[in-house]
A tleap script that builds the chain and sets N, CA, C and O, in Angstrom:
source leaprc.protein.ff14SB
mol = sequence {
  NMET GLU PHE GLY GLU THR SER SER ILE ILE
  ILE SER LEU ILE LEU GLY THR ILE LEU THR
  LEU LEU PHE ASP ASN ILE PHE VAL ILE ALA
  PHE ILE GLY PHE ILE ALA THR TYR MET VAL
  LYS LYS GLU SER LYS SER TYR ILE ILE GLY
  VAL THR ALA ALA LEU ILE PHE ALA ILE LEU
  ASN PHE PHE ILE GLY LEU ILE LEU VAL PRO
  ASN ILE PRO SER TYR ILE ALA GLU ASN ILE
  GLY PHE ASP PHE PRO ASN PHE ILE ILE GLY
  PHE LEU VAL THR CYS ILE LEU ALA GLY ILE
  LEU GLY PHE ILE GLY GLY PHE ILE ALA GLU
  LYS ALA TYR LYS ARG ILE ASN PRO LYS GLU
  PHE GLN GLU LYS TYR CARG
}
set mol.1.N position { -38.842 111.229 7.682 }
set mol.1.CA position { -38.610 111.358 9.149 }
set mol.1.C position { -37.402 110.752 9.606 }
set mol.1.O position { -37.259 109.530 9.640 }
set mol.2.N position { -36.432 111.658 9.995 }
set mol.2.CA position { -35.208 111.078 10.552 }
set mol.2.C position { -35.011 111.492 12.006 }
set mol.2.O position { -35.081 112.678 12.329 }
set mol.3.N position { -34.754 110.486 12.914 }
set mol.3.CA position { -34.630 110.776 14.282 }
set mol.3.C position { -33.293 110.371 14.728 }
set mol.3.O position { -32.536 109.714 14.014 }
set mol.4.N position { -32.994 110.789 15.977 }
set mol.4.CA position { -31.674 110.277 16.552 }
set mol.4.C position { -31.762 108.814 16.964 }
set mol.4.O position { -32.816 108.190 16.837 }
set mol.5.N position { -30.760 108.319 17.411 }
set mol.5.CA position { -30.640 106.917 17.741 }
set mol.5.C position { -31.556 106.527 18.938 }
set mol.5.O position { -32.267 105.522 18.920 }
set mol.6.N position { -31.490 107.308 19.872 }
set mol.6.CA position { -32.439 106.920 21.110 }
set mol.6.C position { -33.905 107.091 20.840 }
set mol.6.O position { -34.756 106.327 21.296 }
set mol.7.N position { -34.172 108.169 20.047 }
set mol.7.CA position { -35.603 108.301 19.760 }
set mol.7.C position { -36.160 107.152 18.857 }
set mol.7.O position { -37.240 106.602 19.075 }
set mol.8.N position { -35.347 106.851 17.852 }
set mol.8.CA position { -35.805 105.739 16.997 }
set mol.8.C position { -35.869 104.369 17.747 }
set mol.8.O position { -36.697 103.523 17.409 }
set mol.9.N position { -35.052 104.175 18.693 }
set mol.9.CA position { -35.163 102.871 19.596 }
set mol.9.C position { -36.443 102.958 20.415 }
set mol.9.O position { -37.156 101.963 20.545 }
set mol.10.N position { -36.754 104.145 20.979 }
set mol.10.CA position { -37.911 104.220 21.772 }
set mol.10.C position { -39.083 104.093 20.989 }
set mol.10.O position { -39.997 103.369 21.382 }
set mol.11.N position { -39.164 104.767 19.843 }
set mol.11.CA position { -40.355 104.537 18.977 }
set mol.11.C position { -40.565 103.183 18.484 }
set mol.11.O position { -41.702 102.721 18.385 }
set mol.12.N position { -39.487 102.506 18.160 }
set mol.12.CA position { -39.650 101.178 17.725 }
set mol.12.C position { -40.036 100.203 18.750 }
set mol.12.O position { -40.663 99.189 18.446 }
set mol.13.N position { -39.657 100.492 20.049 }
set mol.13.CA position { -40.132 99.758 21.227 }
set mol.13.C position { -41.558 99.911 21.469 }
set mol.13.O position { -42.199 98.937 21.864 }
set mol.14.N position { -42.158 101.110 21.260 }
set mol.14.CA position { -43.514 101.307 21.402 }
set mol.14.C position { -44.364 100.648 20.433 }
set mol.14.O position { -45.401 100.070 20.762 }
set mol.15.N position { -43.865 100.739 19.033 }
set mol.15.CA position { -44.504 100.064 18.005 }
set mol.15.C position { -44.404 98.475 18.214 }
set mol.15.O position { -45.326 97.744 17.853 }
set mol.16.N position { -43.313 98.008 18.778 }
set mol.16.CA position { -43.167 96.458 19.083 }
set mol.16.C position { -44.199 96.097 20.193 }
set mol.16.O position { -44.790 95.019 20.126 }
set mol.17.N position { -44.419 96.918 21.152 }
set mol.17.CA position { -45.313 96.644 22.169 }
set mol.17.C position { -46.696 96.469 21.630 }
set mol.17.O position { -47.427 95.522 21.920 }
set mol.18.N position { -47.021 97.514 20.772 }
set mol.18.CA position { -48.390 97.321 20.220 }
set mol.18.C position { -48.441 96.051 19.163 }
set mol.18.O position { -49.456 95.361 19.068 }
set mol.19.N position { -47.444 95.845 18.503 }
set mol.19.CA position { -47.525 94.686 17.506 }
set mol.19.C position { -47.448 93.313 18.212 }
set mol.19.O position { -47.887 92.307 17.654 }
set mol.20.N position { -46.893 93.277 19.433 }
set mol.20.CA position { -46.833 92.117 20.238 }
set mol.20.C position { -48.267 91.480 20.406 }
set mol.20.O position { -48.436 90.260 20.412 }
set mol.21.N position { -49.308 92.417 20.543 }
set mol.21.CA position { -50.541 92.078 20.797 }
set mol.21.C position { -51.142 91.370 19.555 }
set mol.21.O position { -52.058 90.554 19.657 }
set mol.22.N position { -50.630 91.693 18.487 }
set mol.22.CA position { -51.246 91.204 17.181 }
set mol.22.C position { -50.478 89.970 16.535 }
set mol.22.O position { -51.069 89.054 15.961 }
set mol.23.N position { -49.153 90.039 16.683 }
set mol.23.CA position { -48.293 89.068 15.977 }
set mol.23.C position { -47.438 88.340 17.009 }
set mol.23.O position { -47.490 88.600 18.211 }
set mol.24.N position { -46.605 87.362 16.439 }
set mol.24.CA position { -45.686 86.635 17.138 }
set mol.24.C position { -44.452 87.490 17.447 }
set mol.24.O position { -44.166 88.426 16.701 }
set mol.25.N position { -43.706 87.195 18.536 }
set mol.25.CA position { -42.591 87.952 18.945 }
set mol.25.C position { -41.362 87.840 17.940 }
set mol.25.O position { -40.569 88.770 17.796 }
set mol.26.N position { -41.263 86.650 17.266 }
set mol.26.CA position { -40.194 86.571 16.260 }
set mol.26.C position { -40.351 87.556 15.153 }
set mol.26.O position { -39.350 88.199 14.836 }
set mol.27.N position { -41.415 87.752 14.555 }
set mol.27.CA position { -41.734 88.801 13.622 }
set mol.27.C position { -41.540 90.156 14.180 }
set mol.27.O position { -41.055 91.034 13.467 }
set mol.28.N position { -41.892 90.397 15.435 }
set mol.28.CA position { -41.859 91.674 16.132 }
set mol.28.C position { -40.507 92.095 16.380 }
set mol.28.O position { -40.203 93.277 16.222 }
set mol.29.N position { -39.633 91.201 16.770 }
set mol.29.CA position { -38.268 91.577 17.051 }
set mol.29.C position { -37.515 91.961 15.793 }
set mol.29.O position { -36.680 92.865 15.801 }
set mol.30.N position { -37.823 91.261 14.712 }
set mol.30.CA position { -37.095 91.529 13.300 }
set mol.30.C position { -37.633 92.814 12.938 }
set mol.30.O position { -36.862 93.650 12.468 }
set mol.31.N position { -38.920 93.099 13.102 }
set mol.31.CA position { -39.580 94.439 12.681 }
set mol.31.C position { -39.035 95.608 13.520 }
set mol.31.O position { -38.870 96.720 13.018 }
set mol.32.N position { -38.759 95.335 14.803 }
set mol.32.CA position { -38.135 96.418 15.619 }
set mol.32.C position { -36.817 96.777 15.090 }
set mol.32.O position { -36.499 97.953 14.909 }
set mol.33.N position { -35.999 95.730 14.825 }
set mol.33.CA position { -34.643 96.075 14.279 }
set mol.33.C position { -34.790 96.848 12.978 }
set mol.33.O position { -34.004 97.777 12.790 }
set mol.34.N position { -35.671 96.580 12.099 }
set mol.34.CA position { -35.925 97.211 10.809 }
set mol.34.C position { -36.345 98.686 11.097 }
set mol.34.O position { -35.777 99.597 10.496 }
set mol.35.N position { -37.228 98.910 11.913 }
set mol.35.CA position { -37.815 100.147 12.087 }
set mol.35.C position { -36.793 101.047 12.803 }
set mol.35.O position { -36.575 102.174 12.357 }
set mol.36.N position { -36.200 100.620 13.829 }
set mol.36.CA position { -35.157 101.320 14.513 }
set mol.36.C position { -34.004 101.718 13.576 }
set mol.36.O position { -33.617 102.883 13.658 }
set mol.37.N position { -33.467 100.979 12.785 }
set mol.37.CA position { -32.481 101.387 11.856 }
set mol.37.C position { -32.948 102.289 10.729 }
set mol.37.O position { -32.239 103.238 10.395 }
set mol.38.N position { -34.071 102.050 10.143 }
set mol.38.CA position { -34.594 102.846 9.023 }
set mol.38.C position { -34.859 104.330 9.479 }
set mol.38.O position { -34.704 105.257 8.684 }
set mol.39.N position { -35.252 104.527 10.749 }
set mol.39.CA position { -35.662 105.801 11.226 }
set mol.39.C position { -34.509 106.723 11.620 }
set mol.39.O position { -34.733 107.918 11.811 }
set mol.40.N position { -33.338 106.231 11.742 }
set mol.40.CA position { -32.197 106.859 12.149 }
set mol.40.C position { -31.640 107.783 11.122 }
set mol.40.O position { -31.815 107.478 9.942 }
set mol.41.N position { -30.975 108.902 11.424 }
set mol.41.CA position { -30.418 109.771 10.527 }
set mol.41.C position { -29.417 108.984 9.599 }
set mol.41.O position { -28.872 107.966 10.026 }
set mol.42.N position { -29.195 109.424 8.420 }
set mol.42.CA position { -28.383 108.719 7.411 }
set mol.42.C position { -26.906 108.679 7.887 }
set mol.42.O position { -26.192 107.758 7.491 }
set mol.43.N position { -26.438 109.584 8.675 }
set mol.43.CA position { -24.984 109.579 9.100 }
set mol.43.C position { -24.817 108.373 10.100 }
set mol.43.O position { -23.763 107.738 10.083 }
set mol.44.N position { -25.750 108.069 10.903 }
set mol.44.CA position { -25.551 107.082 11.896 }
set mol.44.C position { -26.325 105.812 11.599 }
set mol.44.O position { -26.468 104.978 12.493 }
set mol.45.N position { -26.811 105.631 10.436 }
set mol.45.CA position { -27.531 104.466 10.068 }
set mol.45.C position { -26.719 103.232 9.991 }
set mol.45.O position { -25.908 103.099 9.074 }
set mol.46.N position { -26.888 102.296 10.918 }
set mol.46.CA position { -26.254 101.104 11.060 }
set mol.46.C position { -27.010 99.963 11.647 }
set mol.46.O position { -27.880 100.159 12.495 }
set mol.47.N position { -26.676 98.696 11.188 }
set mol.47.CA position { -27.555 97.585 11.787 }
set mol.47.C position { -27.435 97.461 13.302 }
set mol.47.O position { -28.284 96.877 13.975 }
set mol.48.N position { -26.322 98.048 13.823 }
set mol.48.CA position { -26.138 98.051 15.266 }
set mol.48.C position { -27.316 98.599 16.074 }
set mol.48.O position { -27.664 98.182 17.179 }
set mol.49.N position { -27.851 99.533 15.416 }
set mol.49.CA position { -29.056 100.175 16.115 }
set mol.49.C position { -30.305 99.206 16.181 }
set mol.49.O position { -31.086 99.219 17.132 }
set mol.50.N position { -30.419 98.420 15.159 }
set mol.50.CA position { -31.469 97.396 15.076 }
set mol.50.C position { -31.190 96.349 16.184 }
set mol.50.O position { -32.085 95.963 16.936 }
set mol.51.N position { -29.966 95.922 16.253 }
set mol.51.CA position { -29.546 94.890 17.189 }
set mol.51.C position { -29.807 95.463 18.659 }
set mol.51.O position { -30.318 94.746 19.519 }
set mol.52.N position { -29.460 96.692 18.891 }
set mol.52.CA position { -29.629 97.185 20.209 }
set mol.52.C position { -31.166 97.259 20.578 }
set mol.52.O position { -31.554 96.848 21.672 }
set mol.53.N position { -32.017 97.784 19.655 }
set mol.53.CA position { -33.351 97.891 19.954 }
set mol.53.C position { -33.961 96.458 20.103 }
set mol.53.O position { -34.780 96.188 20.982 }
set mol.54.N position { -33.546 95.645 19.268 }
set mol.54.CA position { -34.112 94.221 19.453 }
set mol.54.C position { -33.632 93.475 20.776 }
set mol.54.O position { -34.361 92.659 21.338 }
set mol.55.N position { -32.403 93.793 21.224 }
set mol.55.CA position { -31.939 93.305 22.522 }
set mol.55.C position { -32.744 93.934 23.647 }
set mol.55.O position { -33.180 93.257 24.577 }
set mol.56.N position { -32.921 95.176 23.548 }
set mol.56.CA position { -33.725 95.870 24.667 }
set mol.56.C position { -35.066 95.263 24.736 }
set mol.56.O position { -35.451 94.890 25.844 }
set mol.57.N position { -35.864 95.102 23.673 }
set mol.57.CA position { -37.128 94.626 23.623 }
set mol.57.C position { -37.173 93.181 24.193 }
set mol.57.O position { -38.059 92.826 24.969 }
set mol.58.N position { -36.148 92.345 23.759 }
set mol.58.CA position { -36.266 91.005 24.196 }
set mol.58.C position { -35.981 90.803 25.616 }
set mol.58.O position { -36.572 89.936 26.259 }
set mol.59.N position { -35.055 91.608 26.152 }
set mol.59.CA position { -34.707 91.556 27.615 }
set mol.59.C position { -35.998 92.003 28.431 }
set mol.59.O position { -36.441 91.324 29.358 }
set mol.60.N position { -36.527 93.120 28.040 }
set mol.60.CA position { -37.828 93.582 28.705 }
set mol.60.C position { -38.868 92.497 28.659 }
set mol.60.O position { -39.454 92.161 29.688 }
set mol.61.N position { -39.126 91.911 27.432 }
set mol.61.CA position { -39.991 90.770 27.235 }
set mol.61.C position { -39.722 89.522 28.167 }
set mol.61.O position { -40.603 88.895 28.754 }
set mol.62.N position { -38.456 89.279 28.207 }
set mol.62.CA position { -38.091 88.131 29.045 }
set mol.62.C position { -38.385 88.355 30.552 }
set mol.62.O position { -38.813 87.417 31.224 }
set mol.63.N position { -38.165 89.580 31.097 }
set mol.63.CA position { -38.336 89.848 32.427 }
set mol.63.C position { -39.869 89.943 32.684 }
set mol.63.O position { -40.360 89.389 33.668 }
set mol.64.N position { -40.607 90.633 31.814 }
set mol.64.CA position { -41.968 90.647 31.967 }
set mol.64.C position { -42.606 89.211 31.888 }
set mol.64.O position { -43.634 88.970 32.521 }
set mol.65.N position { -42.022 88.304 31.146 }
set mol.65.CA position { -42.558 86.992 31.047 }
set mol.65.C position { -42.294 86.217 32.349 }
set mol.65.O position { -42.902 85.178 32.605 }
set mol.66.N position { -41.336 86.770 33.190 }
set mol.66.CA position { -41.155 86.134 34.478 }
set mol.66.C position { -42.258 86.548 35.589 }
set mol.66.O position { -42.615 85.803 36.501 }
set mol.67.N position { -42.689 87.725 35.383 }
set mol.67.CA position { -43.721 88.309 36.256 }
set mol.67.C position { -45.041 87.810 35.909 }
set mol.67.O position { -45.785 87.422 36.809 }
set mol.68.N position { -45.432 87.780 34.604 }
set mol.68.CA position { -46.730 87.324 34.197 }
set mol.68.C position { -46.716 85.750 34.221 }
set mol.68.O position { -45.766 85.094 33.796 }
set mol.69.N position { -47.793 85.237 34.727 }
set mol.69.CA position { -47.926 83.808 34.808 }
set mol.69.C position { -48.528 83.213 33.459 }
set mol.69.O position { -49.530 83.712 32.948 }
set mol.70.N position { -47.936 82.238 32.969 }
set mol.70.CA position { -48.419 81.644 31.665 }
set mol.70.C position { -49.876 81.023 31.970 }
set mol.70.O position { -50.260 80.685 33.090 }
set mol.71.N position { -50.534 80.944 30.911 }
set mol.71.CA position { -51.901 80.222 30.987 }
set mol.71.C position { -51.847 78.781 30.707 }
set mol.71.O position { -52.154 78.271 29.630 }
set mol.72.N position { -51.408 78.122 31.821 }
set mol.72.CA position { -51.258 76.635 31.785 }
set mol.72.C position { -52.049 76.031 32.961 }
set mol.72.O position { -52.330 76.675 33.972 }
set mol.73.N position { -52.397 74.706 32.748 }
set mol.73.CA position { -53.187 74.053 33.951 }
set mol.73.C position { -52.377 74.115 35.151 }
set mol.73.O position { -51.149 74.186 35.101 }
set mol.74.N position { -53.097 74.086 36.318 }
set mol.74.CA position { -52.460 74.181 37.695 }
set mol.74.C position { -51.573 72.911 37.959 }
set mol.74.O position { -50.522 73.026 38.590 }
set mol.75.N position { -51.970 71.785 37.508 }
set mol.75.CA position { -51.140 70.550 37.850 }
set mol.75.C position { -49.836 70.662 37.146 }
set mol.75.O position { -48.872 70.100 37.666 }
set mol.76.N position { -49.682 71.289 36.074 }
set mol.76.CA position { -48.433 71.450 35.434 }
set mol.76.C position { -47.651 72.547 36.060 }
set mol.76.O position { -46.437 72.415 36.215 }
set mol.77.N position { -48.331 73.710 36.458 }
set mol.77.CA position { -47.666 74.769 37.057 }
set mol.77.C position { -47.061 74.382 38.452 }
set mol.77.O position { -46.123 75.023 38.923 }
set mol.78.N position { -47.564 73.432 39.025 }
set mol.78.CA position { -47.161 73.096 40.454 }
set mol.78.C position { -45.891 72.332 40.355 }
set mol.78.O position { -45.116 72.341 41.312 }
set mol.79.N position { -45.608 71.648 39.231 }
set mol.79.CA position { -44.348 70.814 39.068 }
set mol.79.C position { -43.189 71.628 38.594 }
set mol.79.O position { -42.058 71.147 38.663 }
set mol.80.N position { -43.390 72.842 38.111 }
set mol.80.CA position { -42.373 73.611 37.574 }
set mol.80.C position { -41.722 74.417 38.564 }
set mol.80.O position { -42.368 75.247 39.204 }
set mol.81.N position { -40.492 74.241 38.741 }
set mol.81.CA position { -39.589 75.014 39.715 }
set mol.81.C position { -38.680 75.955 39.079 }
set mol.81.O position { -38.541 75.957 37.856 }
set mol.82.N position { -38.056 76.751 39.843 }
set mol.82.CA position { -36.994 77.699 39.384 }
set mol.82.C position { -35.665 76.953 39.272 }
set mol.82.O position { -35.213 76.355 40.248 }
set mol.83.N position { -35.040 76.980 38.108 }
set mol.83.CA position { -33.832 76.333 38.008 }
set mol.83.C position { -32.760 77.399 37.504 }
set mol.83.O position { -32.828 77.850 36.360 }
set mol.84.N position { -31.846 77.754 38.331 }
set mol.84.CA position { -30.977 78.932 37.945 }
set mol.84.C position { -30.063 78.535 36.632 }
set mol.84.O position { -29.938 79.436 35.802 }
set mol.85.N position { -29.524 77.495 36.405 }
set mol.85.CA position { -28.763 77.254 35.170 }
set mol.85.C position { -29.735 77.378 33.921 }
set mol.85.O position { -29.391 78.011 32.923 }
set mol.86.N position { -30.839 76.808 34.013 }
set mol.86.CA position { -31.730 76.853 32.841 }
set mol.86.C position { -32.168 78.410 32.712 }
set mol.86.O position { -32.241 78.913 31.591 }
set mol.87.N position { -32.430 79.091 33.764 }
set mol.87.CA position { -32.692 80.535 33.649 }
set mol.87.C position { -31.625 81.301 32.913 }
set mol.87.O position { -31.962 82.130 32.069 }
set mol.88.N position { -30.375 81.077 33.179 }
set mol.88.CA position { -29.237 81.767 32.573 }
set mol.88.C position { -29.148 81.256 31.069 }
set mol.88.O position { -28.956 82.051 30.149 }
set mol.89.N position { -29.288 79.975 30.877 }
set mol.89.CA position { -29.182 79.631 29.430 }
set mol.89.C position { -30.362 80.169 28.648 }
set mol.89.O position { -30.178 80.568 27.497 }
set mol.90.N position { -31.645 80.206 29.242 }
set mol.90.CA position { -32.700 80.731 28.388 }
set mol.90.C position { -32.502 82.253 28.232 }
set mol.90.O position { -32.893 82.789 27.195 }
set mol.91.N position { -31.927 82.966 29.187 }
set mol.91.CA position { -31.683 84.378 28.979 }
set mol.91.C position { -30.588 84.684 27.876 }
set mol.91.O position { -30.675 85.634 27.097 }
set mol.92.N position { -29.500 83.729 27.900 }
set mol.92.CA position { -28.476 83.922 26.836 }
set mol.92.C position { -29.147 83.545 25.490 }
set mol.92.O position { -29.012 84.317 24.542 }
set mol.93.N position { -29.839 82.442 25.357 }
set mol.93.CA position { -30.375 82.130 24.121 }
set mol.93.C position { -31.379 83.198 23.582 }
set mol.93.O position { -31.394 83.499 22.389 }
set mol.94.N position { -32.174 83.733 24.454 }
set mol.94.CA position { -33.059 84.854 24.153 }
set mol.94.C position { -32.306 86.034 23.566 }
set mol.94.O position { -32.682 86.611 22.546 }
set mol.95.N position { -31.162 86.383 24.299 }
set mol.95.CA position { -30.354 87.515 23.704 }
set mol.95.C position { -29.773 87.275 22.450 }
set mol.95.O position { -29.755 88.184 21.620 }
set mol.96.N position { -29.229 86.019 22.165 }
set mol.96.CA position { -28.567 85.552 20.929 }
set mol.96.C position { -29.591 85.700 19.740 }
set mol.96.O position { -29.317 86.333 18.721 }
set mol.97.N position { -30.728 85.098 19.943 }
set mol.97.CA position { -31.826 85.138 18.924 }
set mol.97.C position { -32.261 86.557 18.683 }
set mol.97.O position { -32.377 86.970 17.529 }
set mol.98.N position { -32.507 87.323 19.728 }
set mol.98.CA position { -32.839 88.799 19.536 }
set mol.98.C position { -31.855 89.490 18.703 }
set mol.98.O position { -32.156 90.243 17.777 }
set mol.99.N position { -30.568 89.178 19.101 }
set mol.99.CA position { -29.342 89.882 18.332 }
set mol.99.C position { -29.392 89.582 16.906 }
set mol.99.O position { -29.242 90.489 16.088 }
set mol.100.N position { -29.614 88.243 16.512 }
set mol.100.CA position { -29.667 87.806 15.158 }
set mol.100.C position { -30.819 88.431 14.417 }
set mol.100.O position { -30.692 88.976 13.320 }
set mol.101.N position { -31.924 88.322 15.066 }
set mol.101.CA position { -33.129 88.921 14.287 }
set mol.101.C position { -33.097 90.416 14.252 }
set mol.101.O position { -33.643 90.960 13.292 }
set mol.102.N position { -32.545 91.134 15.149 }
set mol.102.CA position { -32.346 92.515 15.124 }
set mol.102.C position { -31.301 92.890 14.025 }
set mol.102.O position { -31.414 93.915 13.352 }
set mol.103.N position { -30.296 92.015 13.886 }
set mol.103.CA position { -29.286 92.225 12.778 }
set mol.103.C position { -29.917 92.051 11.371 }
set mol.103.O position { -29.589 92.777 10.432 }
set mol.104.N position { -30.802 91.094 11.267 }
set mol.104.CA position { -31.488 90.888 9.900 }
set mol.104.C position { -32.359 92.035 9.565 }
set mol.104.O position { -32.358 92.546 8.445 }
set mol.105.N position { -33.144 92.456 10.596 }
set mol.105.CA position { -34.029 93.618 10.383 }
set mol.105.C position { -33.127 94.868 10.094 }
set mol.105.O position { -33.423 95.570 9.128 }
set mol.106.N position { -32.151 95.158 10.794 }
set mol.106.CA position { -31.388 96.323 10.647 }
set mol.106.C position { -30.572 96.290 9.306 }
set mol.106.O position { -30.376 97.333 8.683 }
set mol.107.N position { -30.091 95.058 8.862 }
set mol.107.CA position { -29.320 94.961 7.696 }
set mol.107.C position { -30.215 95.135 6.535 }
set mol.107.O position { -29.816 95.770 5.559 }
set mol.108.N position { -31.450 94.595 6.570 }
set mol.108.CA position { -32.483 94.820 5.538 }
set mol.108.C position { -32.833 96.318 5.355 }
set mol.108.O position { -32.898 96.849 4.246 }
set mol.109.N position { -33.056 96.971 6.550 }
set mol.109.CA position { -33.335 98.420 6.532 }
set mol.109.C position { -32.177 99.252 6.026 }
set mol.109.O position { -32.423 100.266 5.372 }
set mol.110.N position { -30.902 98.883 6.292 }
set mol.110.CA position { -29.731 99.651 5.703 }
set mol.110.C position { -29.625 99.465 4.248 }
set mol.110.O position { -29.415 100.429 3.512 }
set mol.111.N position { -29.760 98.270 3.804 }
set mol.111.CA position { -29.795 97.903 2.348 }
set mol.111.C position { -30.928 98.674 1.620 }
set mol.111.O position { -30.743 99.309 0.582 }
set mol.112.N position { -32.086 98.563 2.243 }
set mol.112.CA position { -33.342 99.249 1.598 }
set mol.112.C position { -33.135 100.686 1.533 }
set mol.112.O position { -33.430 101.277 0.495 }
set mol.113.N position { -32.647 101.327 2.556 }
set mol.113.CA position { -32.369 102.738 2.447 }
set mol.113.C position { -31.407 103.160 1.367 }
set mol.113.O position { -31.559 104.170 0.681 }
set mol.114.N position { -30.412 102.315 1.269 }
set mol.114.CA position { -29.331 102.577 0.239 }
set mol.114.C position { -29.840 102.448 -1.126 }
set mol.114.O position { -29.441 103.183 -2.030 }
set mol.115.N position { -30.820 101.415 -1.315 }
set mol.115.CA position { -31.406 101.173 -2.593 }
set mol.115.C position { -32.505 102.284 -2.953 }
set mol.115.O position { -32.679 102.587 -4.133 }
set mol.116.N position { -33.187 102.841 -2.008 }
set mol.116.CA position { -34.141 103.767 -2.283 }
set mol.116.C position { -33.549 105.169 -2.520 }
set mol.116.O position { -34.071 105.954 -3.311 }
set mol.117.N position { -32.414 105.465 -1.793 }
set mol.117.CA position { -31.741 106.677 -2.048 }
set mol.117.C position { -30.372 106.579 -2.555 }
set mol.117.O position { -29.447 107.008 -1.865 }
set mol.118.N position { -30.149 106.019 -3.772 }
set mol.118.CA position { -28.771 105.784 -4.335 }
set mol.118.C position { -27.942 106.996 -4.570 }
set mol.118.O position { -26.714 106.921 -4.560 }
set mol.119.N position { -28.544 108.055 -4.770 }
set mol.119.CA position { -27.702 109.354 -5.041 }
set mol.119.C position { -26.958 109.882 -3.965 }
set mol.119.O position { -25.901 110.487 -4.144 }
set mol.120.N position { -27.503 109.664 -2.755 }
set mol.120.CA position { -26.851 110.259 -1.539 }
set mol.120.C position { -25.521 109.316 -1.326 }
set mol.120.O position { -24.489 109.827 -0.892 }
set mol.121.N position { -25.579 108.102 -1.605 }
set mol.121.CA position { -24.453 107.168 -1.276 }
set mol.121.C position { -23.386 107.202 -2.388 }
set mol.121.O position { -22.190 107.054 -2.137 }
set mol.122.N position { -23.869 107.402 -3.622 }
set mol.122.CA position { -22.929 107.553 -4.813 }
set mol.122.C position { -22.111 108.792 -4.672 }
set mol.122.O position { -20.910 108.752 -4.941 }
set mol.123.N position { -22.639 109.802 -4.299 }
set mol.123.CA position { -21.924 111.112 -4.076 }
set mol.123.C position { -21.004 110.915 -2.872 }
set mol.123.O position { -19.902 111.463 -2.912 }
set mol.124.N position { -21.314 110.253 -1.901 }
set mol.124.CA position { -20.446 110.079 -0.674 }
set mol.124.C position { -19.220 109.256 -0.962 }
set mol.124.O position { -18.153 109.511 -0.404 }
set mol.125.N position { -19.353 108.297 -1.805 }
set mol.125.CA position { -18.202 107.383 -1.969 }
set mol.125.C position { -17.300 107.763 -3.162 }
set mol.125.O position { -16.334 107.030 -3.372 }
set mol.126.N position { -17.493 108.765 -3.920 }
set mol.126.CA position { -16.772 109.147 -5.057 }
set mol.126.C position { -15.560 109.900 -4.631 }
set mol.126.O position { -14.775 110.334 -5.473 }
savepdb mol mol.pdb
quit
């Protein structure tokens, strides 16, 4: 099954949303990068698609985390205030980590596809 770039990103985001209920987000972000890259047509197969899917998922997850209240005791929640510099730093760190994990998943998917289908790539580079 080969999809276009946008379709593979959307499908991987849906799978990531389901897997978030079962696993930790670190594993899910790397898996999203892998799935998004592996499902793309071989002409446009690149780790960049995995990075893009992981970044979209992490940004959505970051802003959903702002809306949903964490399950912590009320005396701790009362002392937590909004700090804009920490908000920006947290967002940047989230994006960097998601980009790295998406790269790892996309890179593994790209190498796995080349190893599973070596004849397609040997003919292409001769």
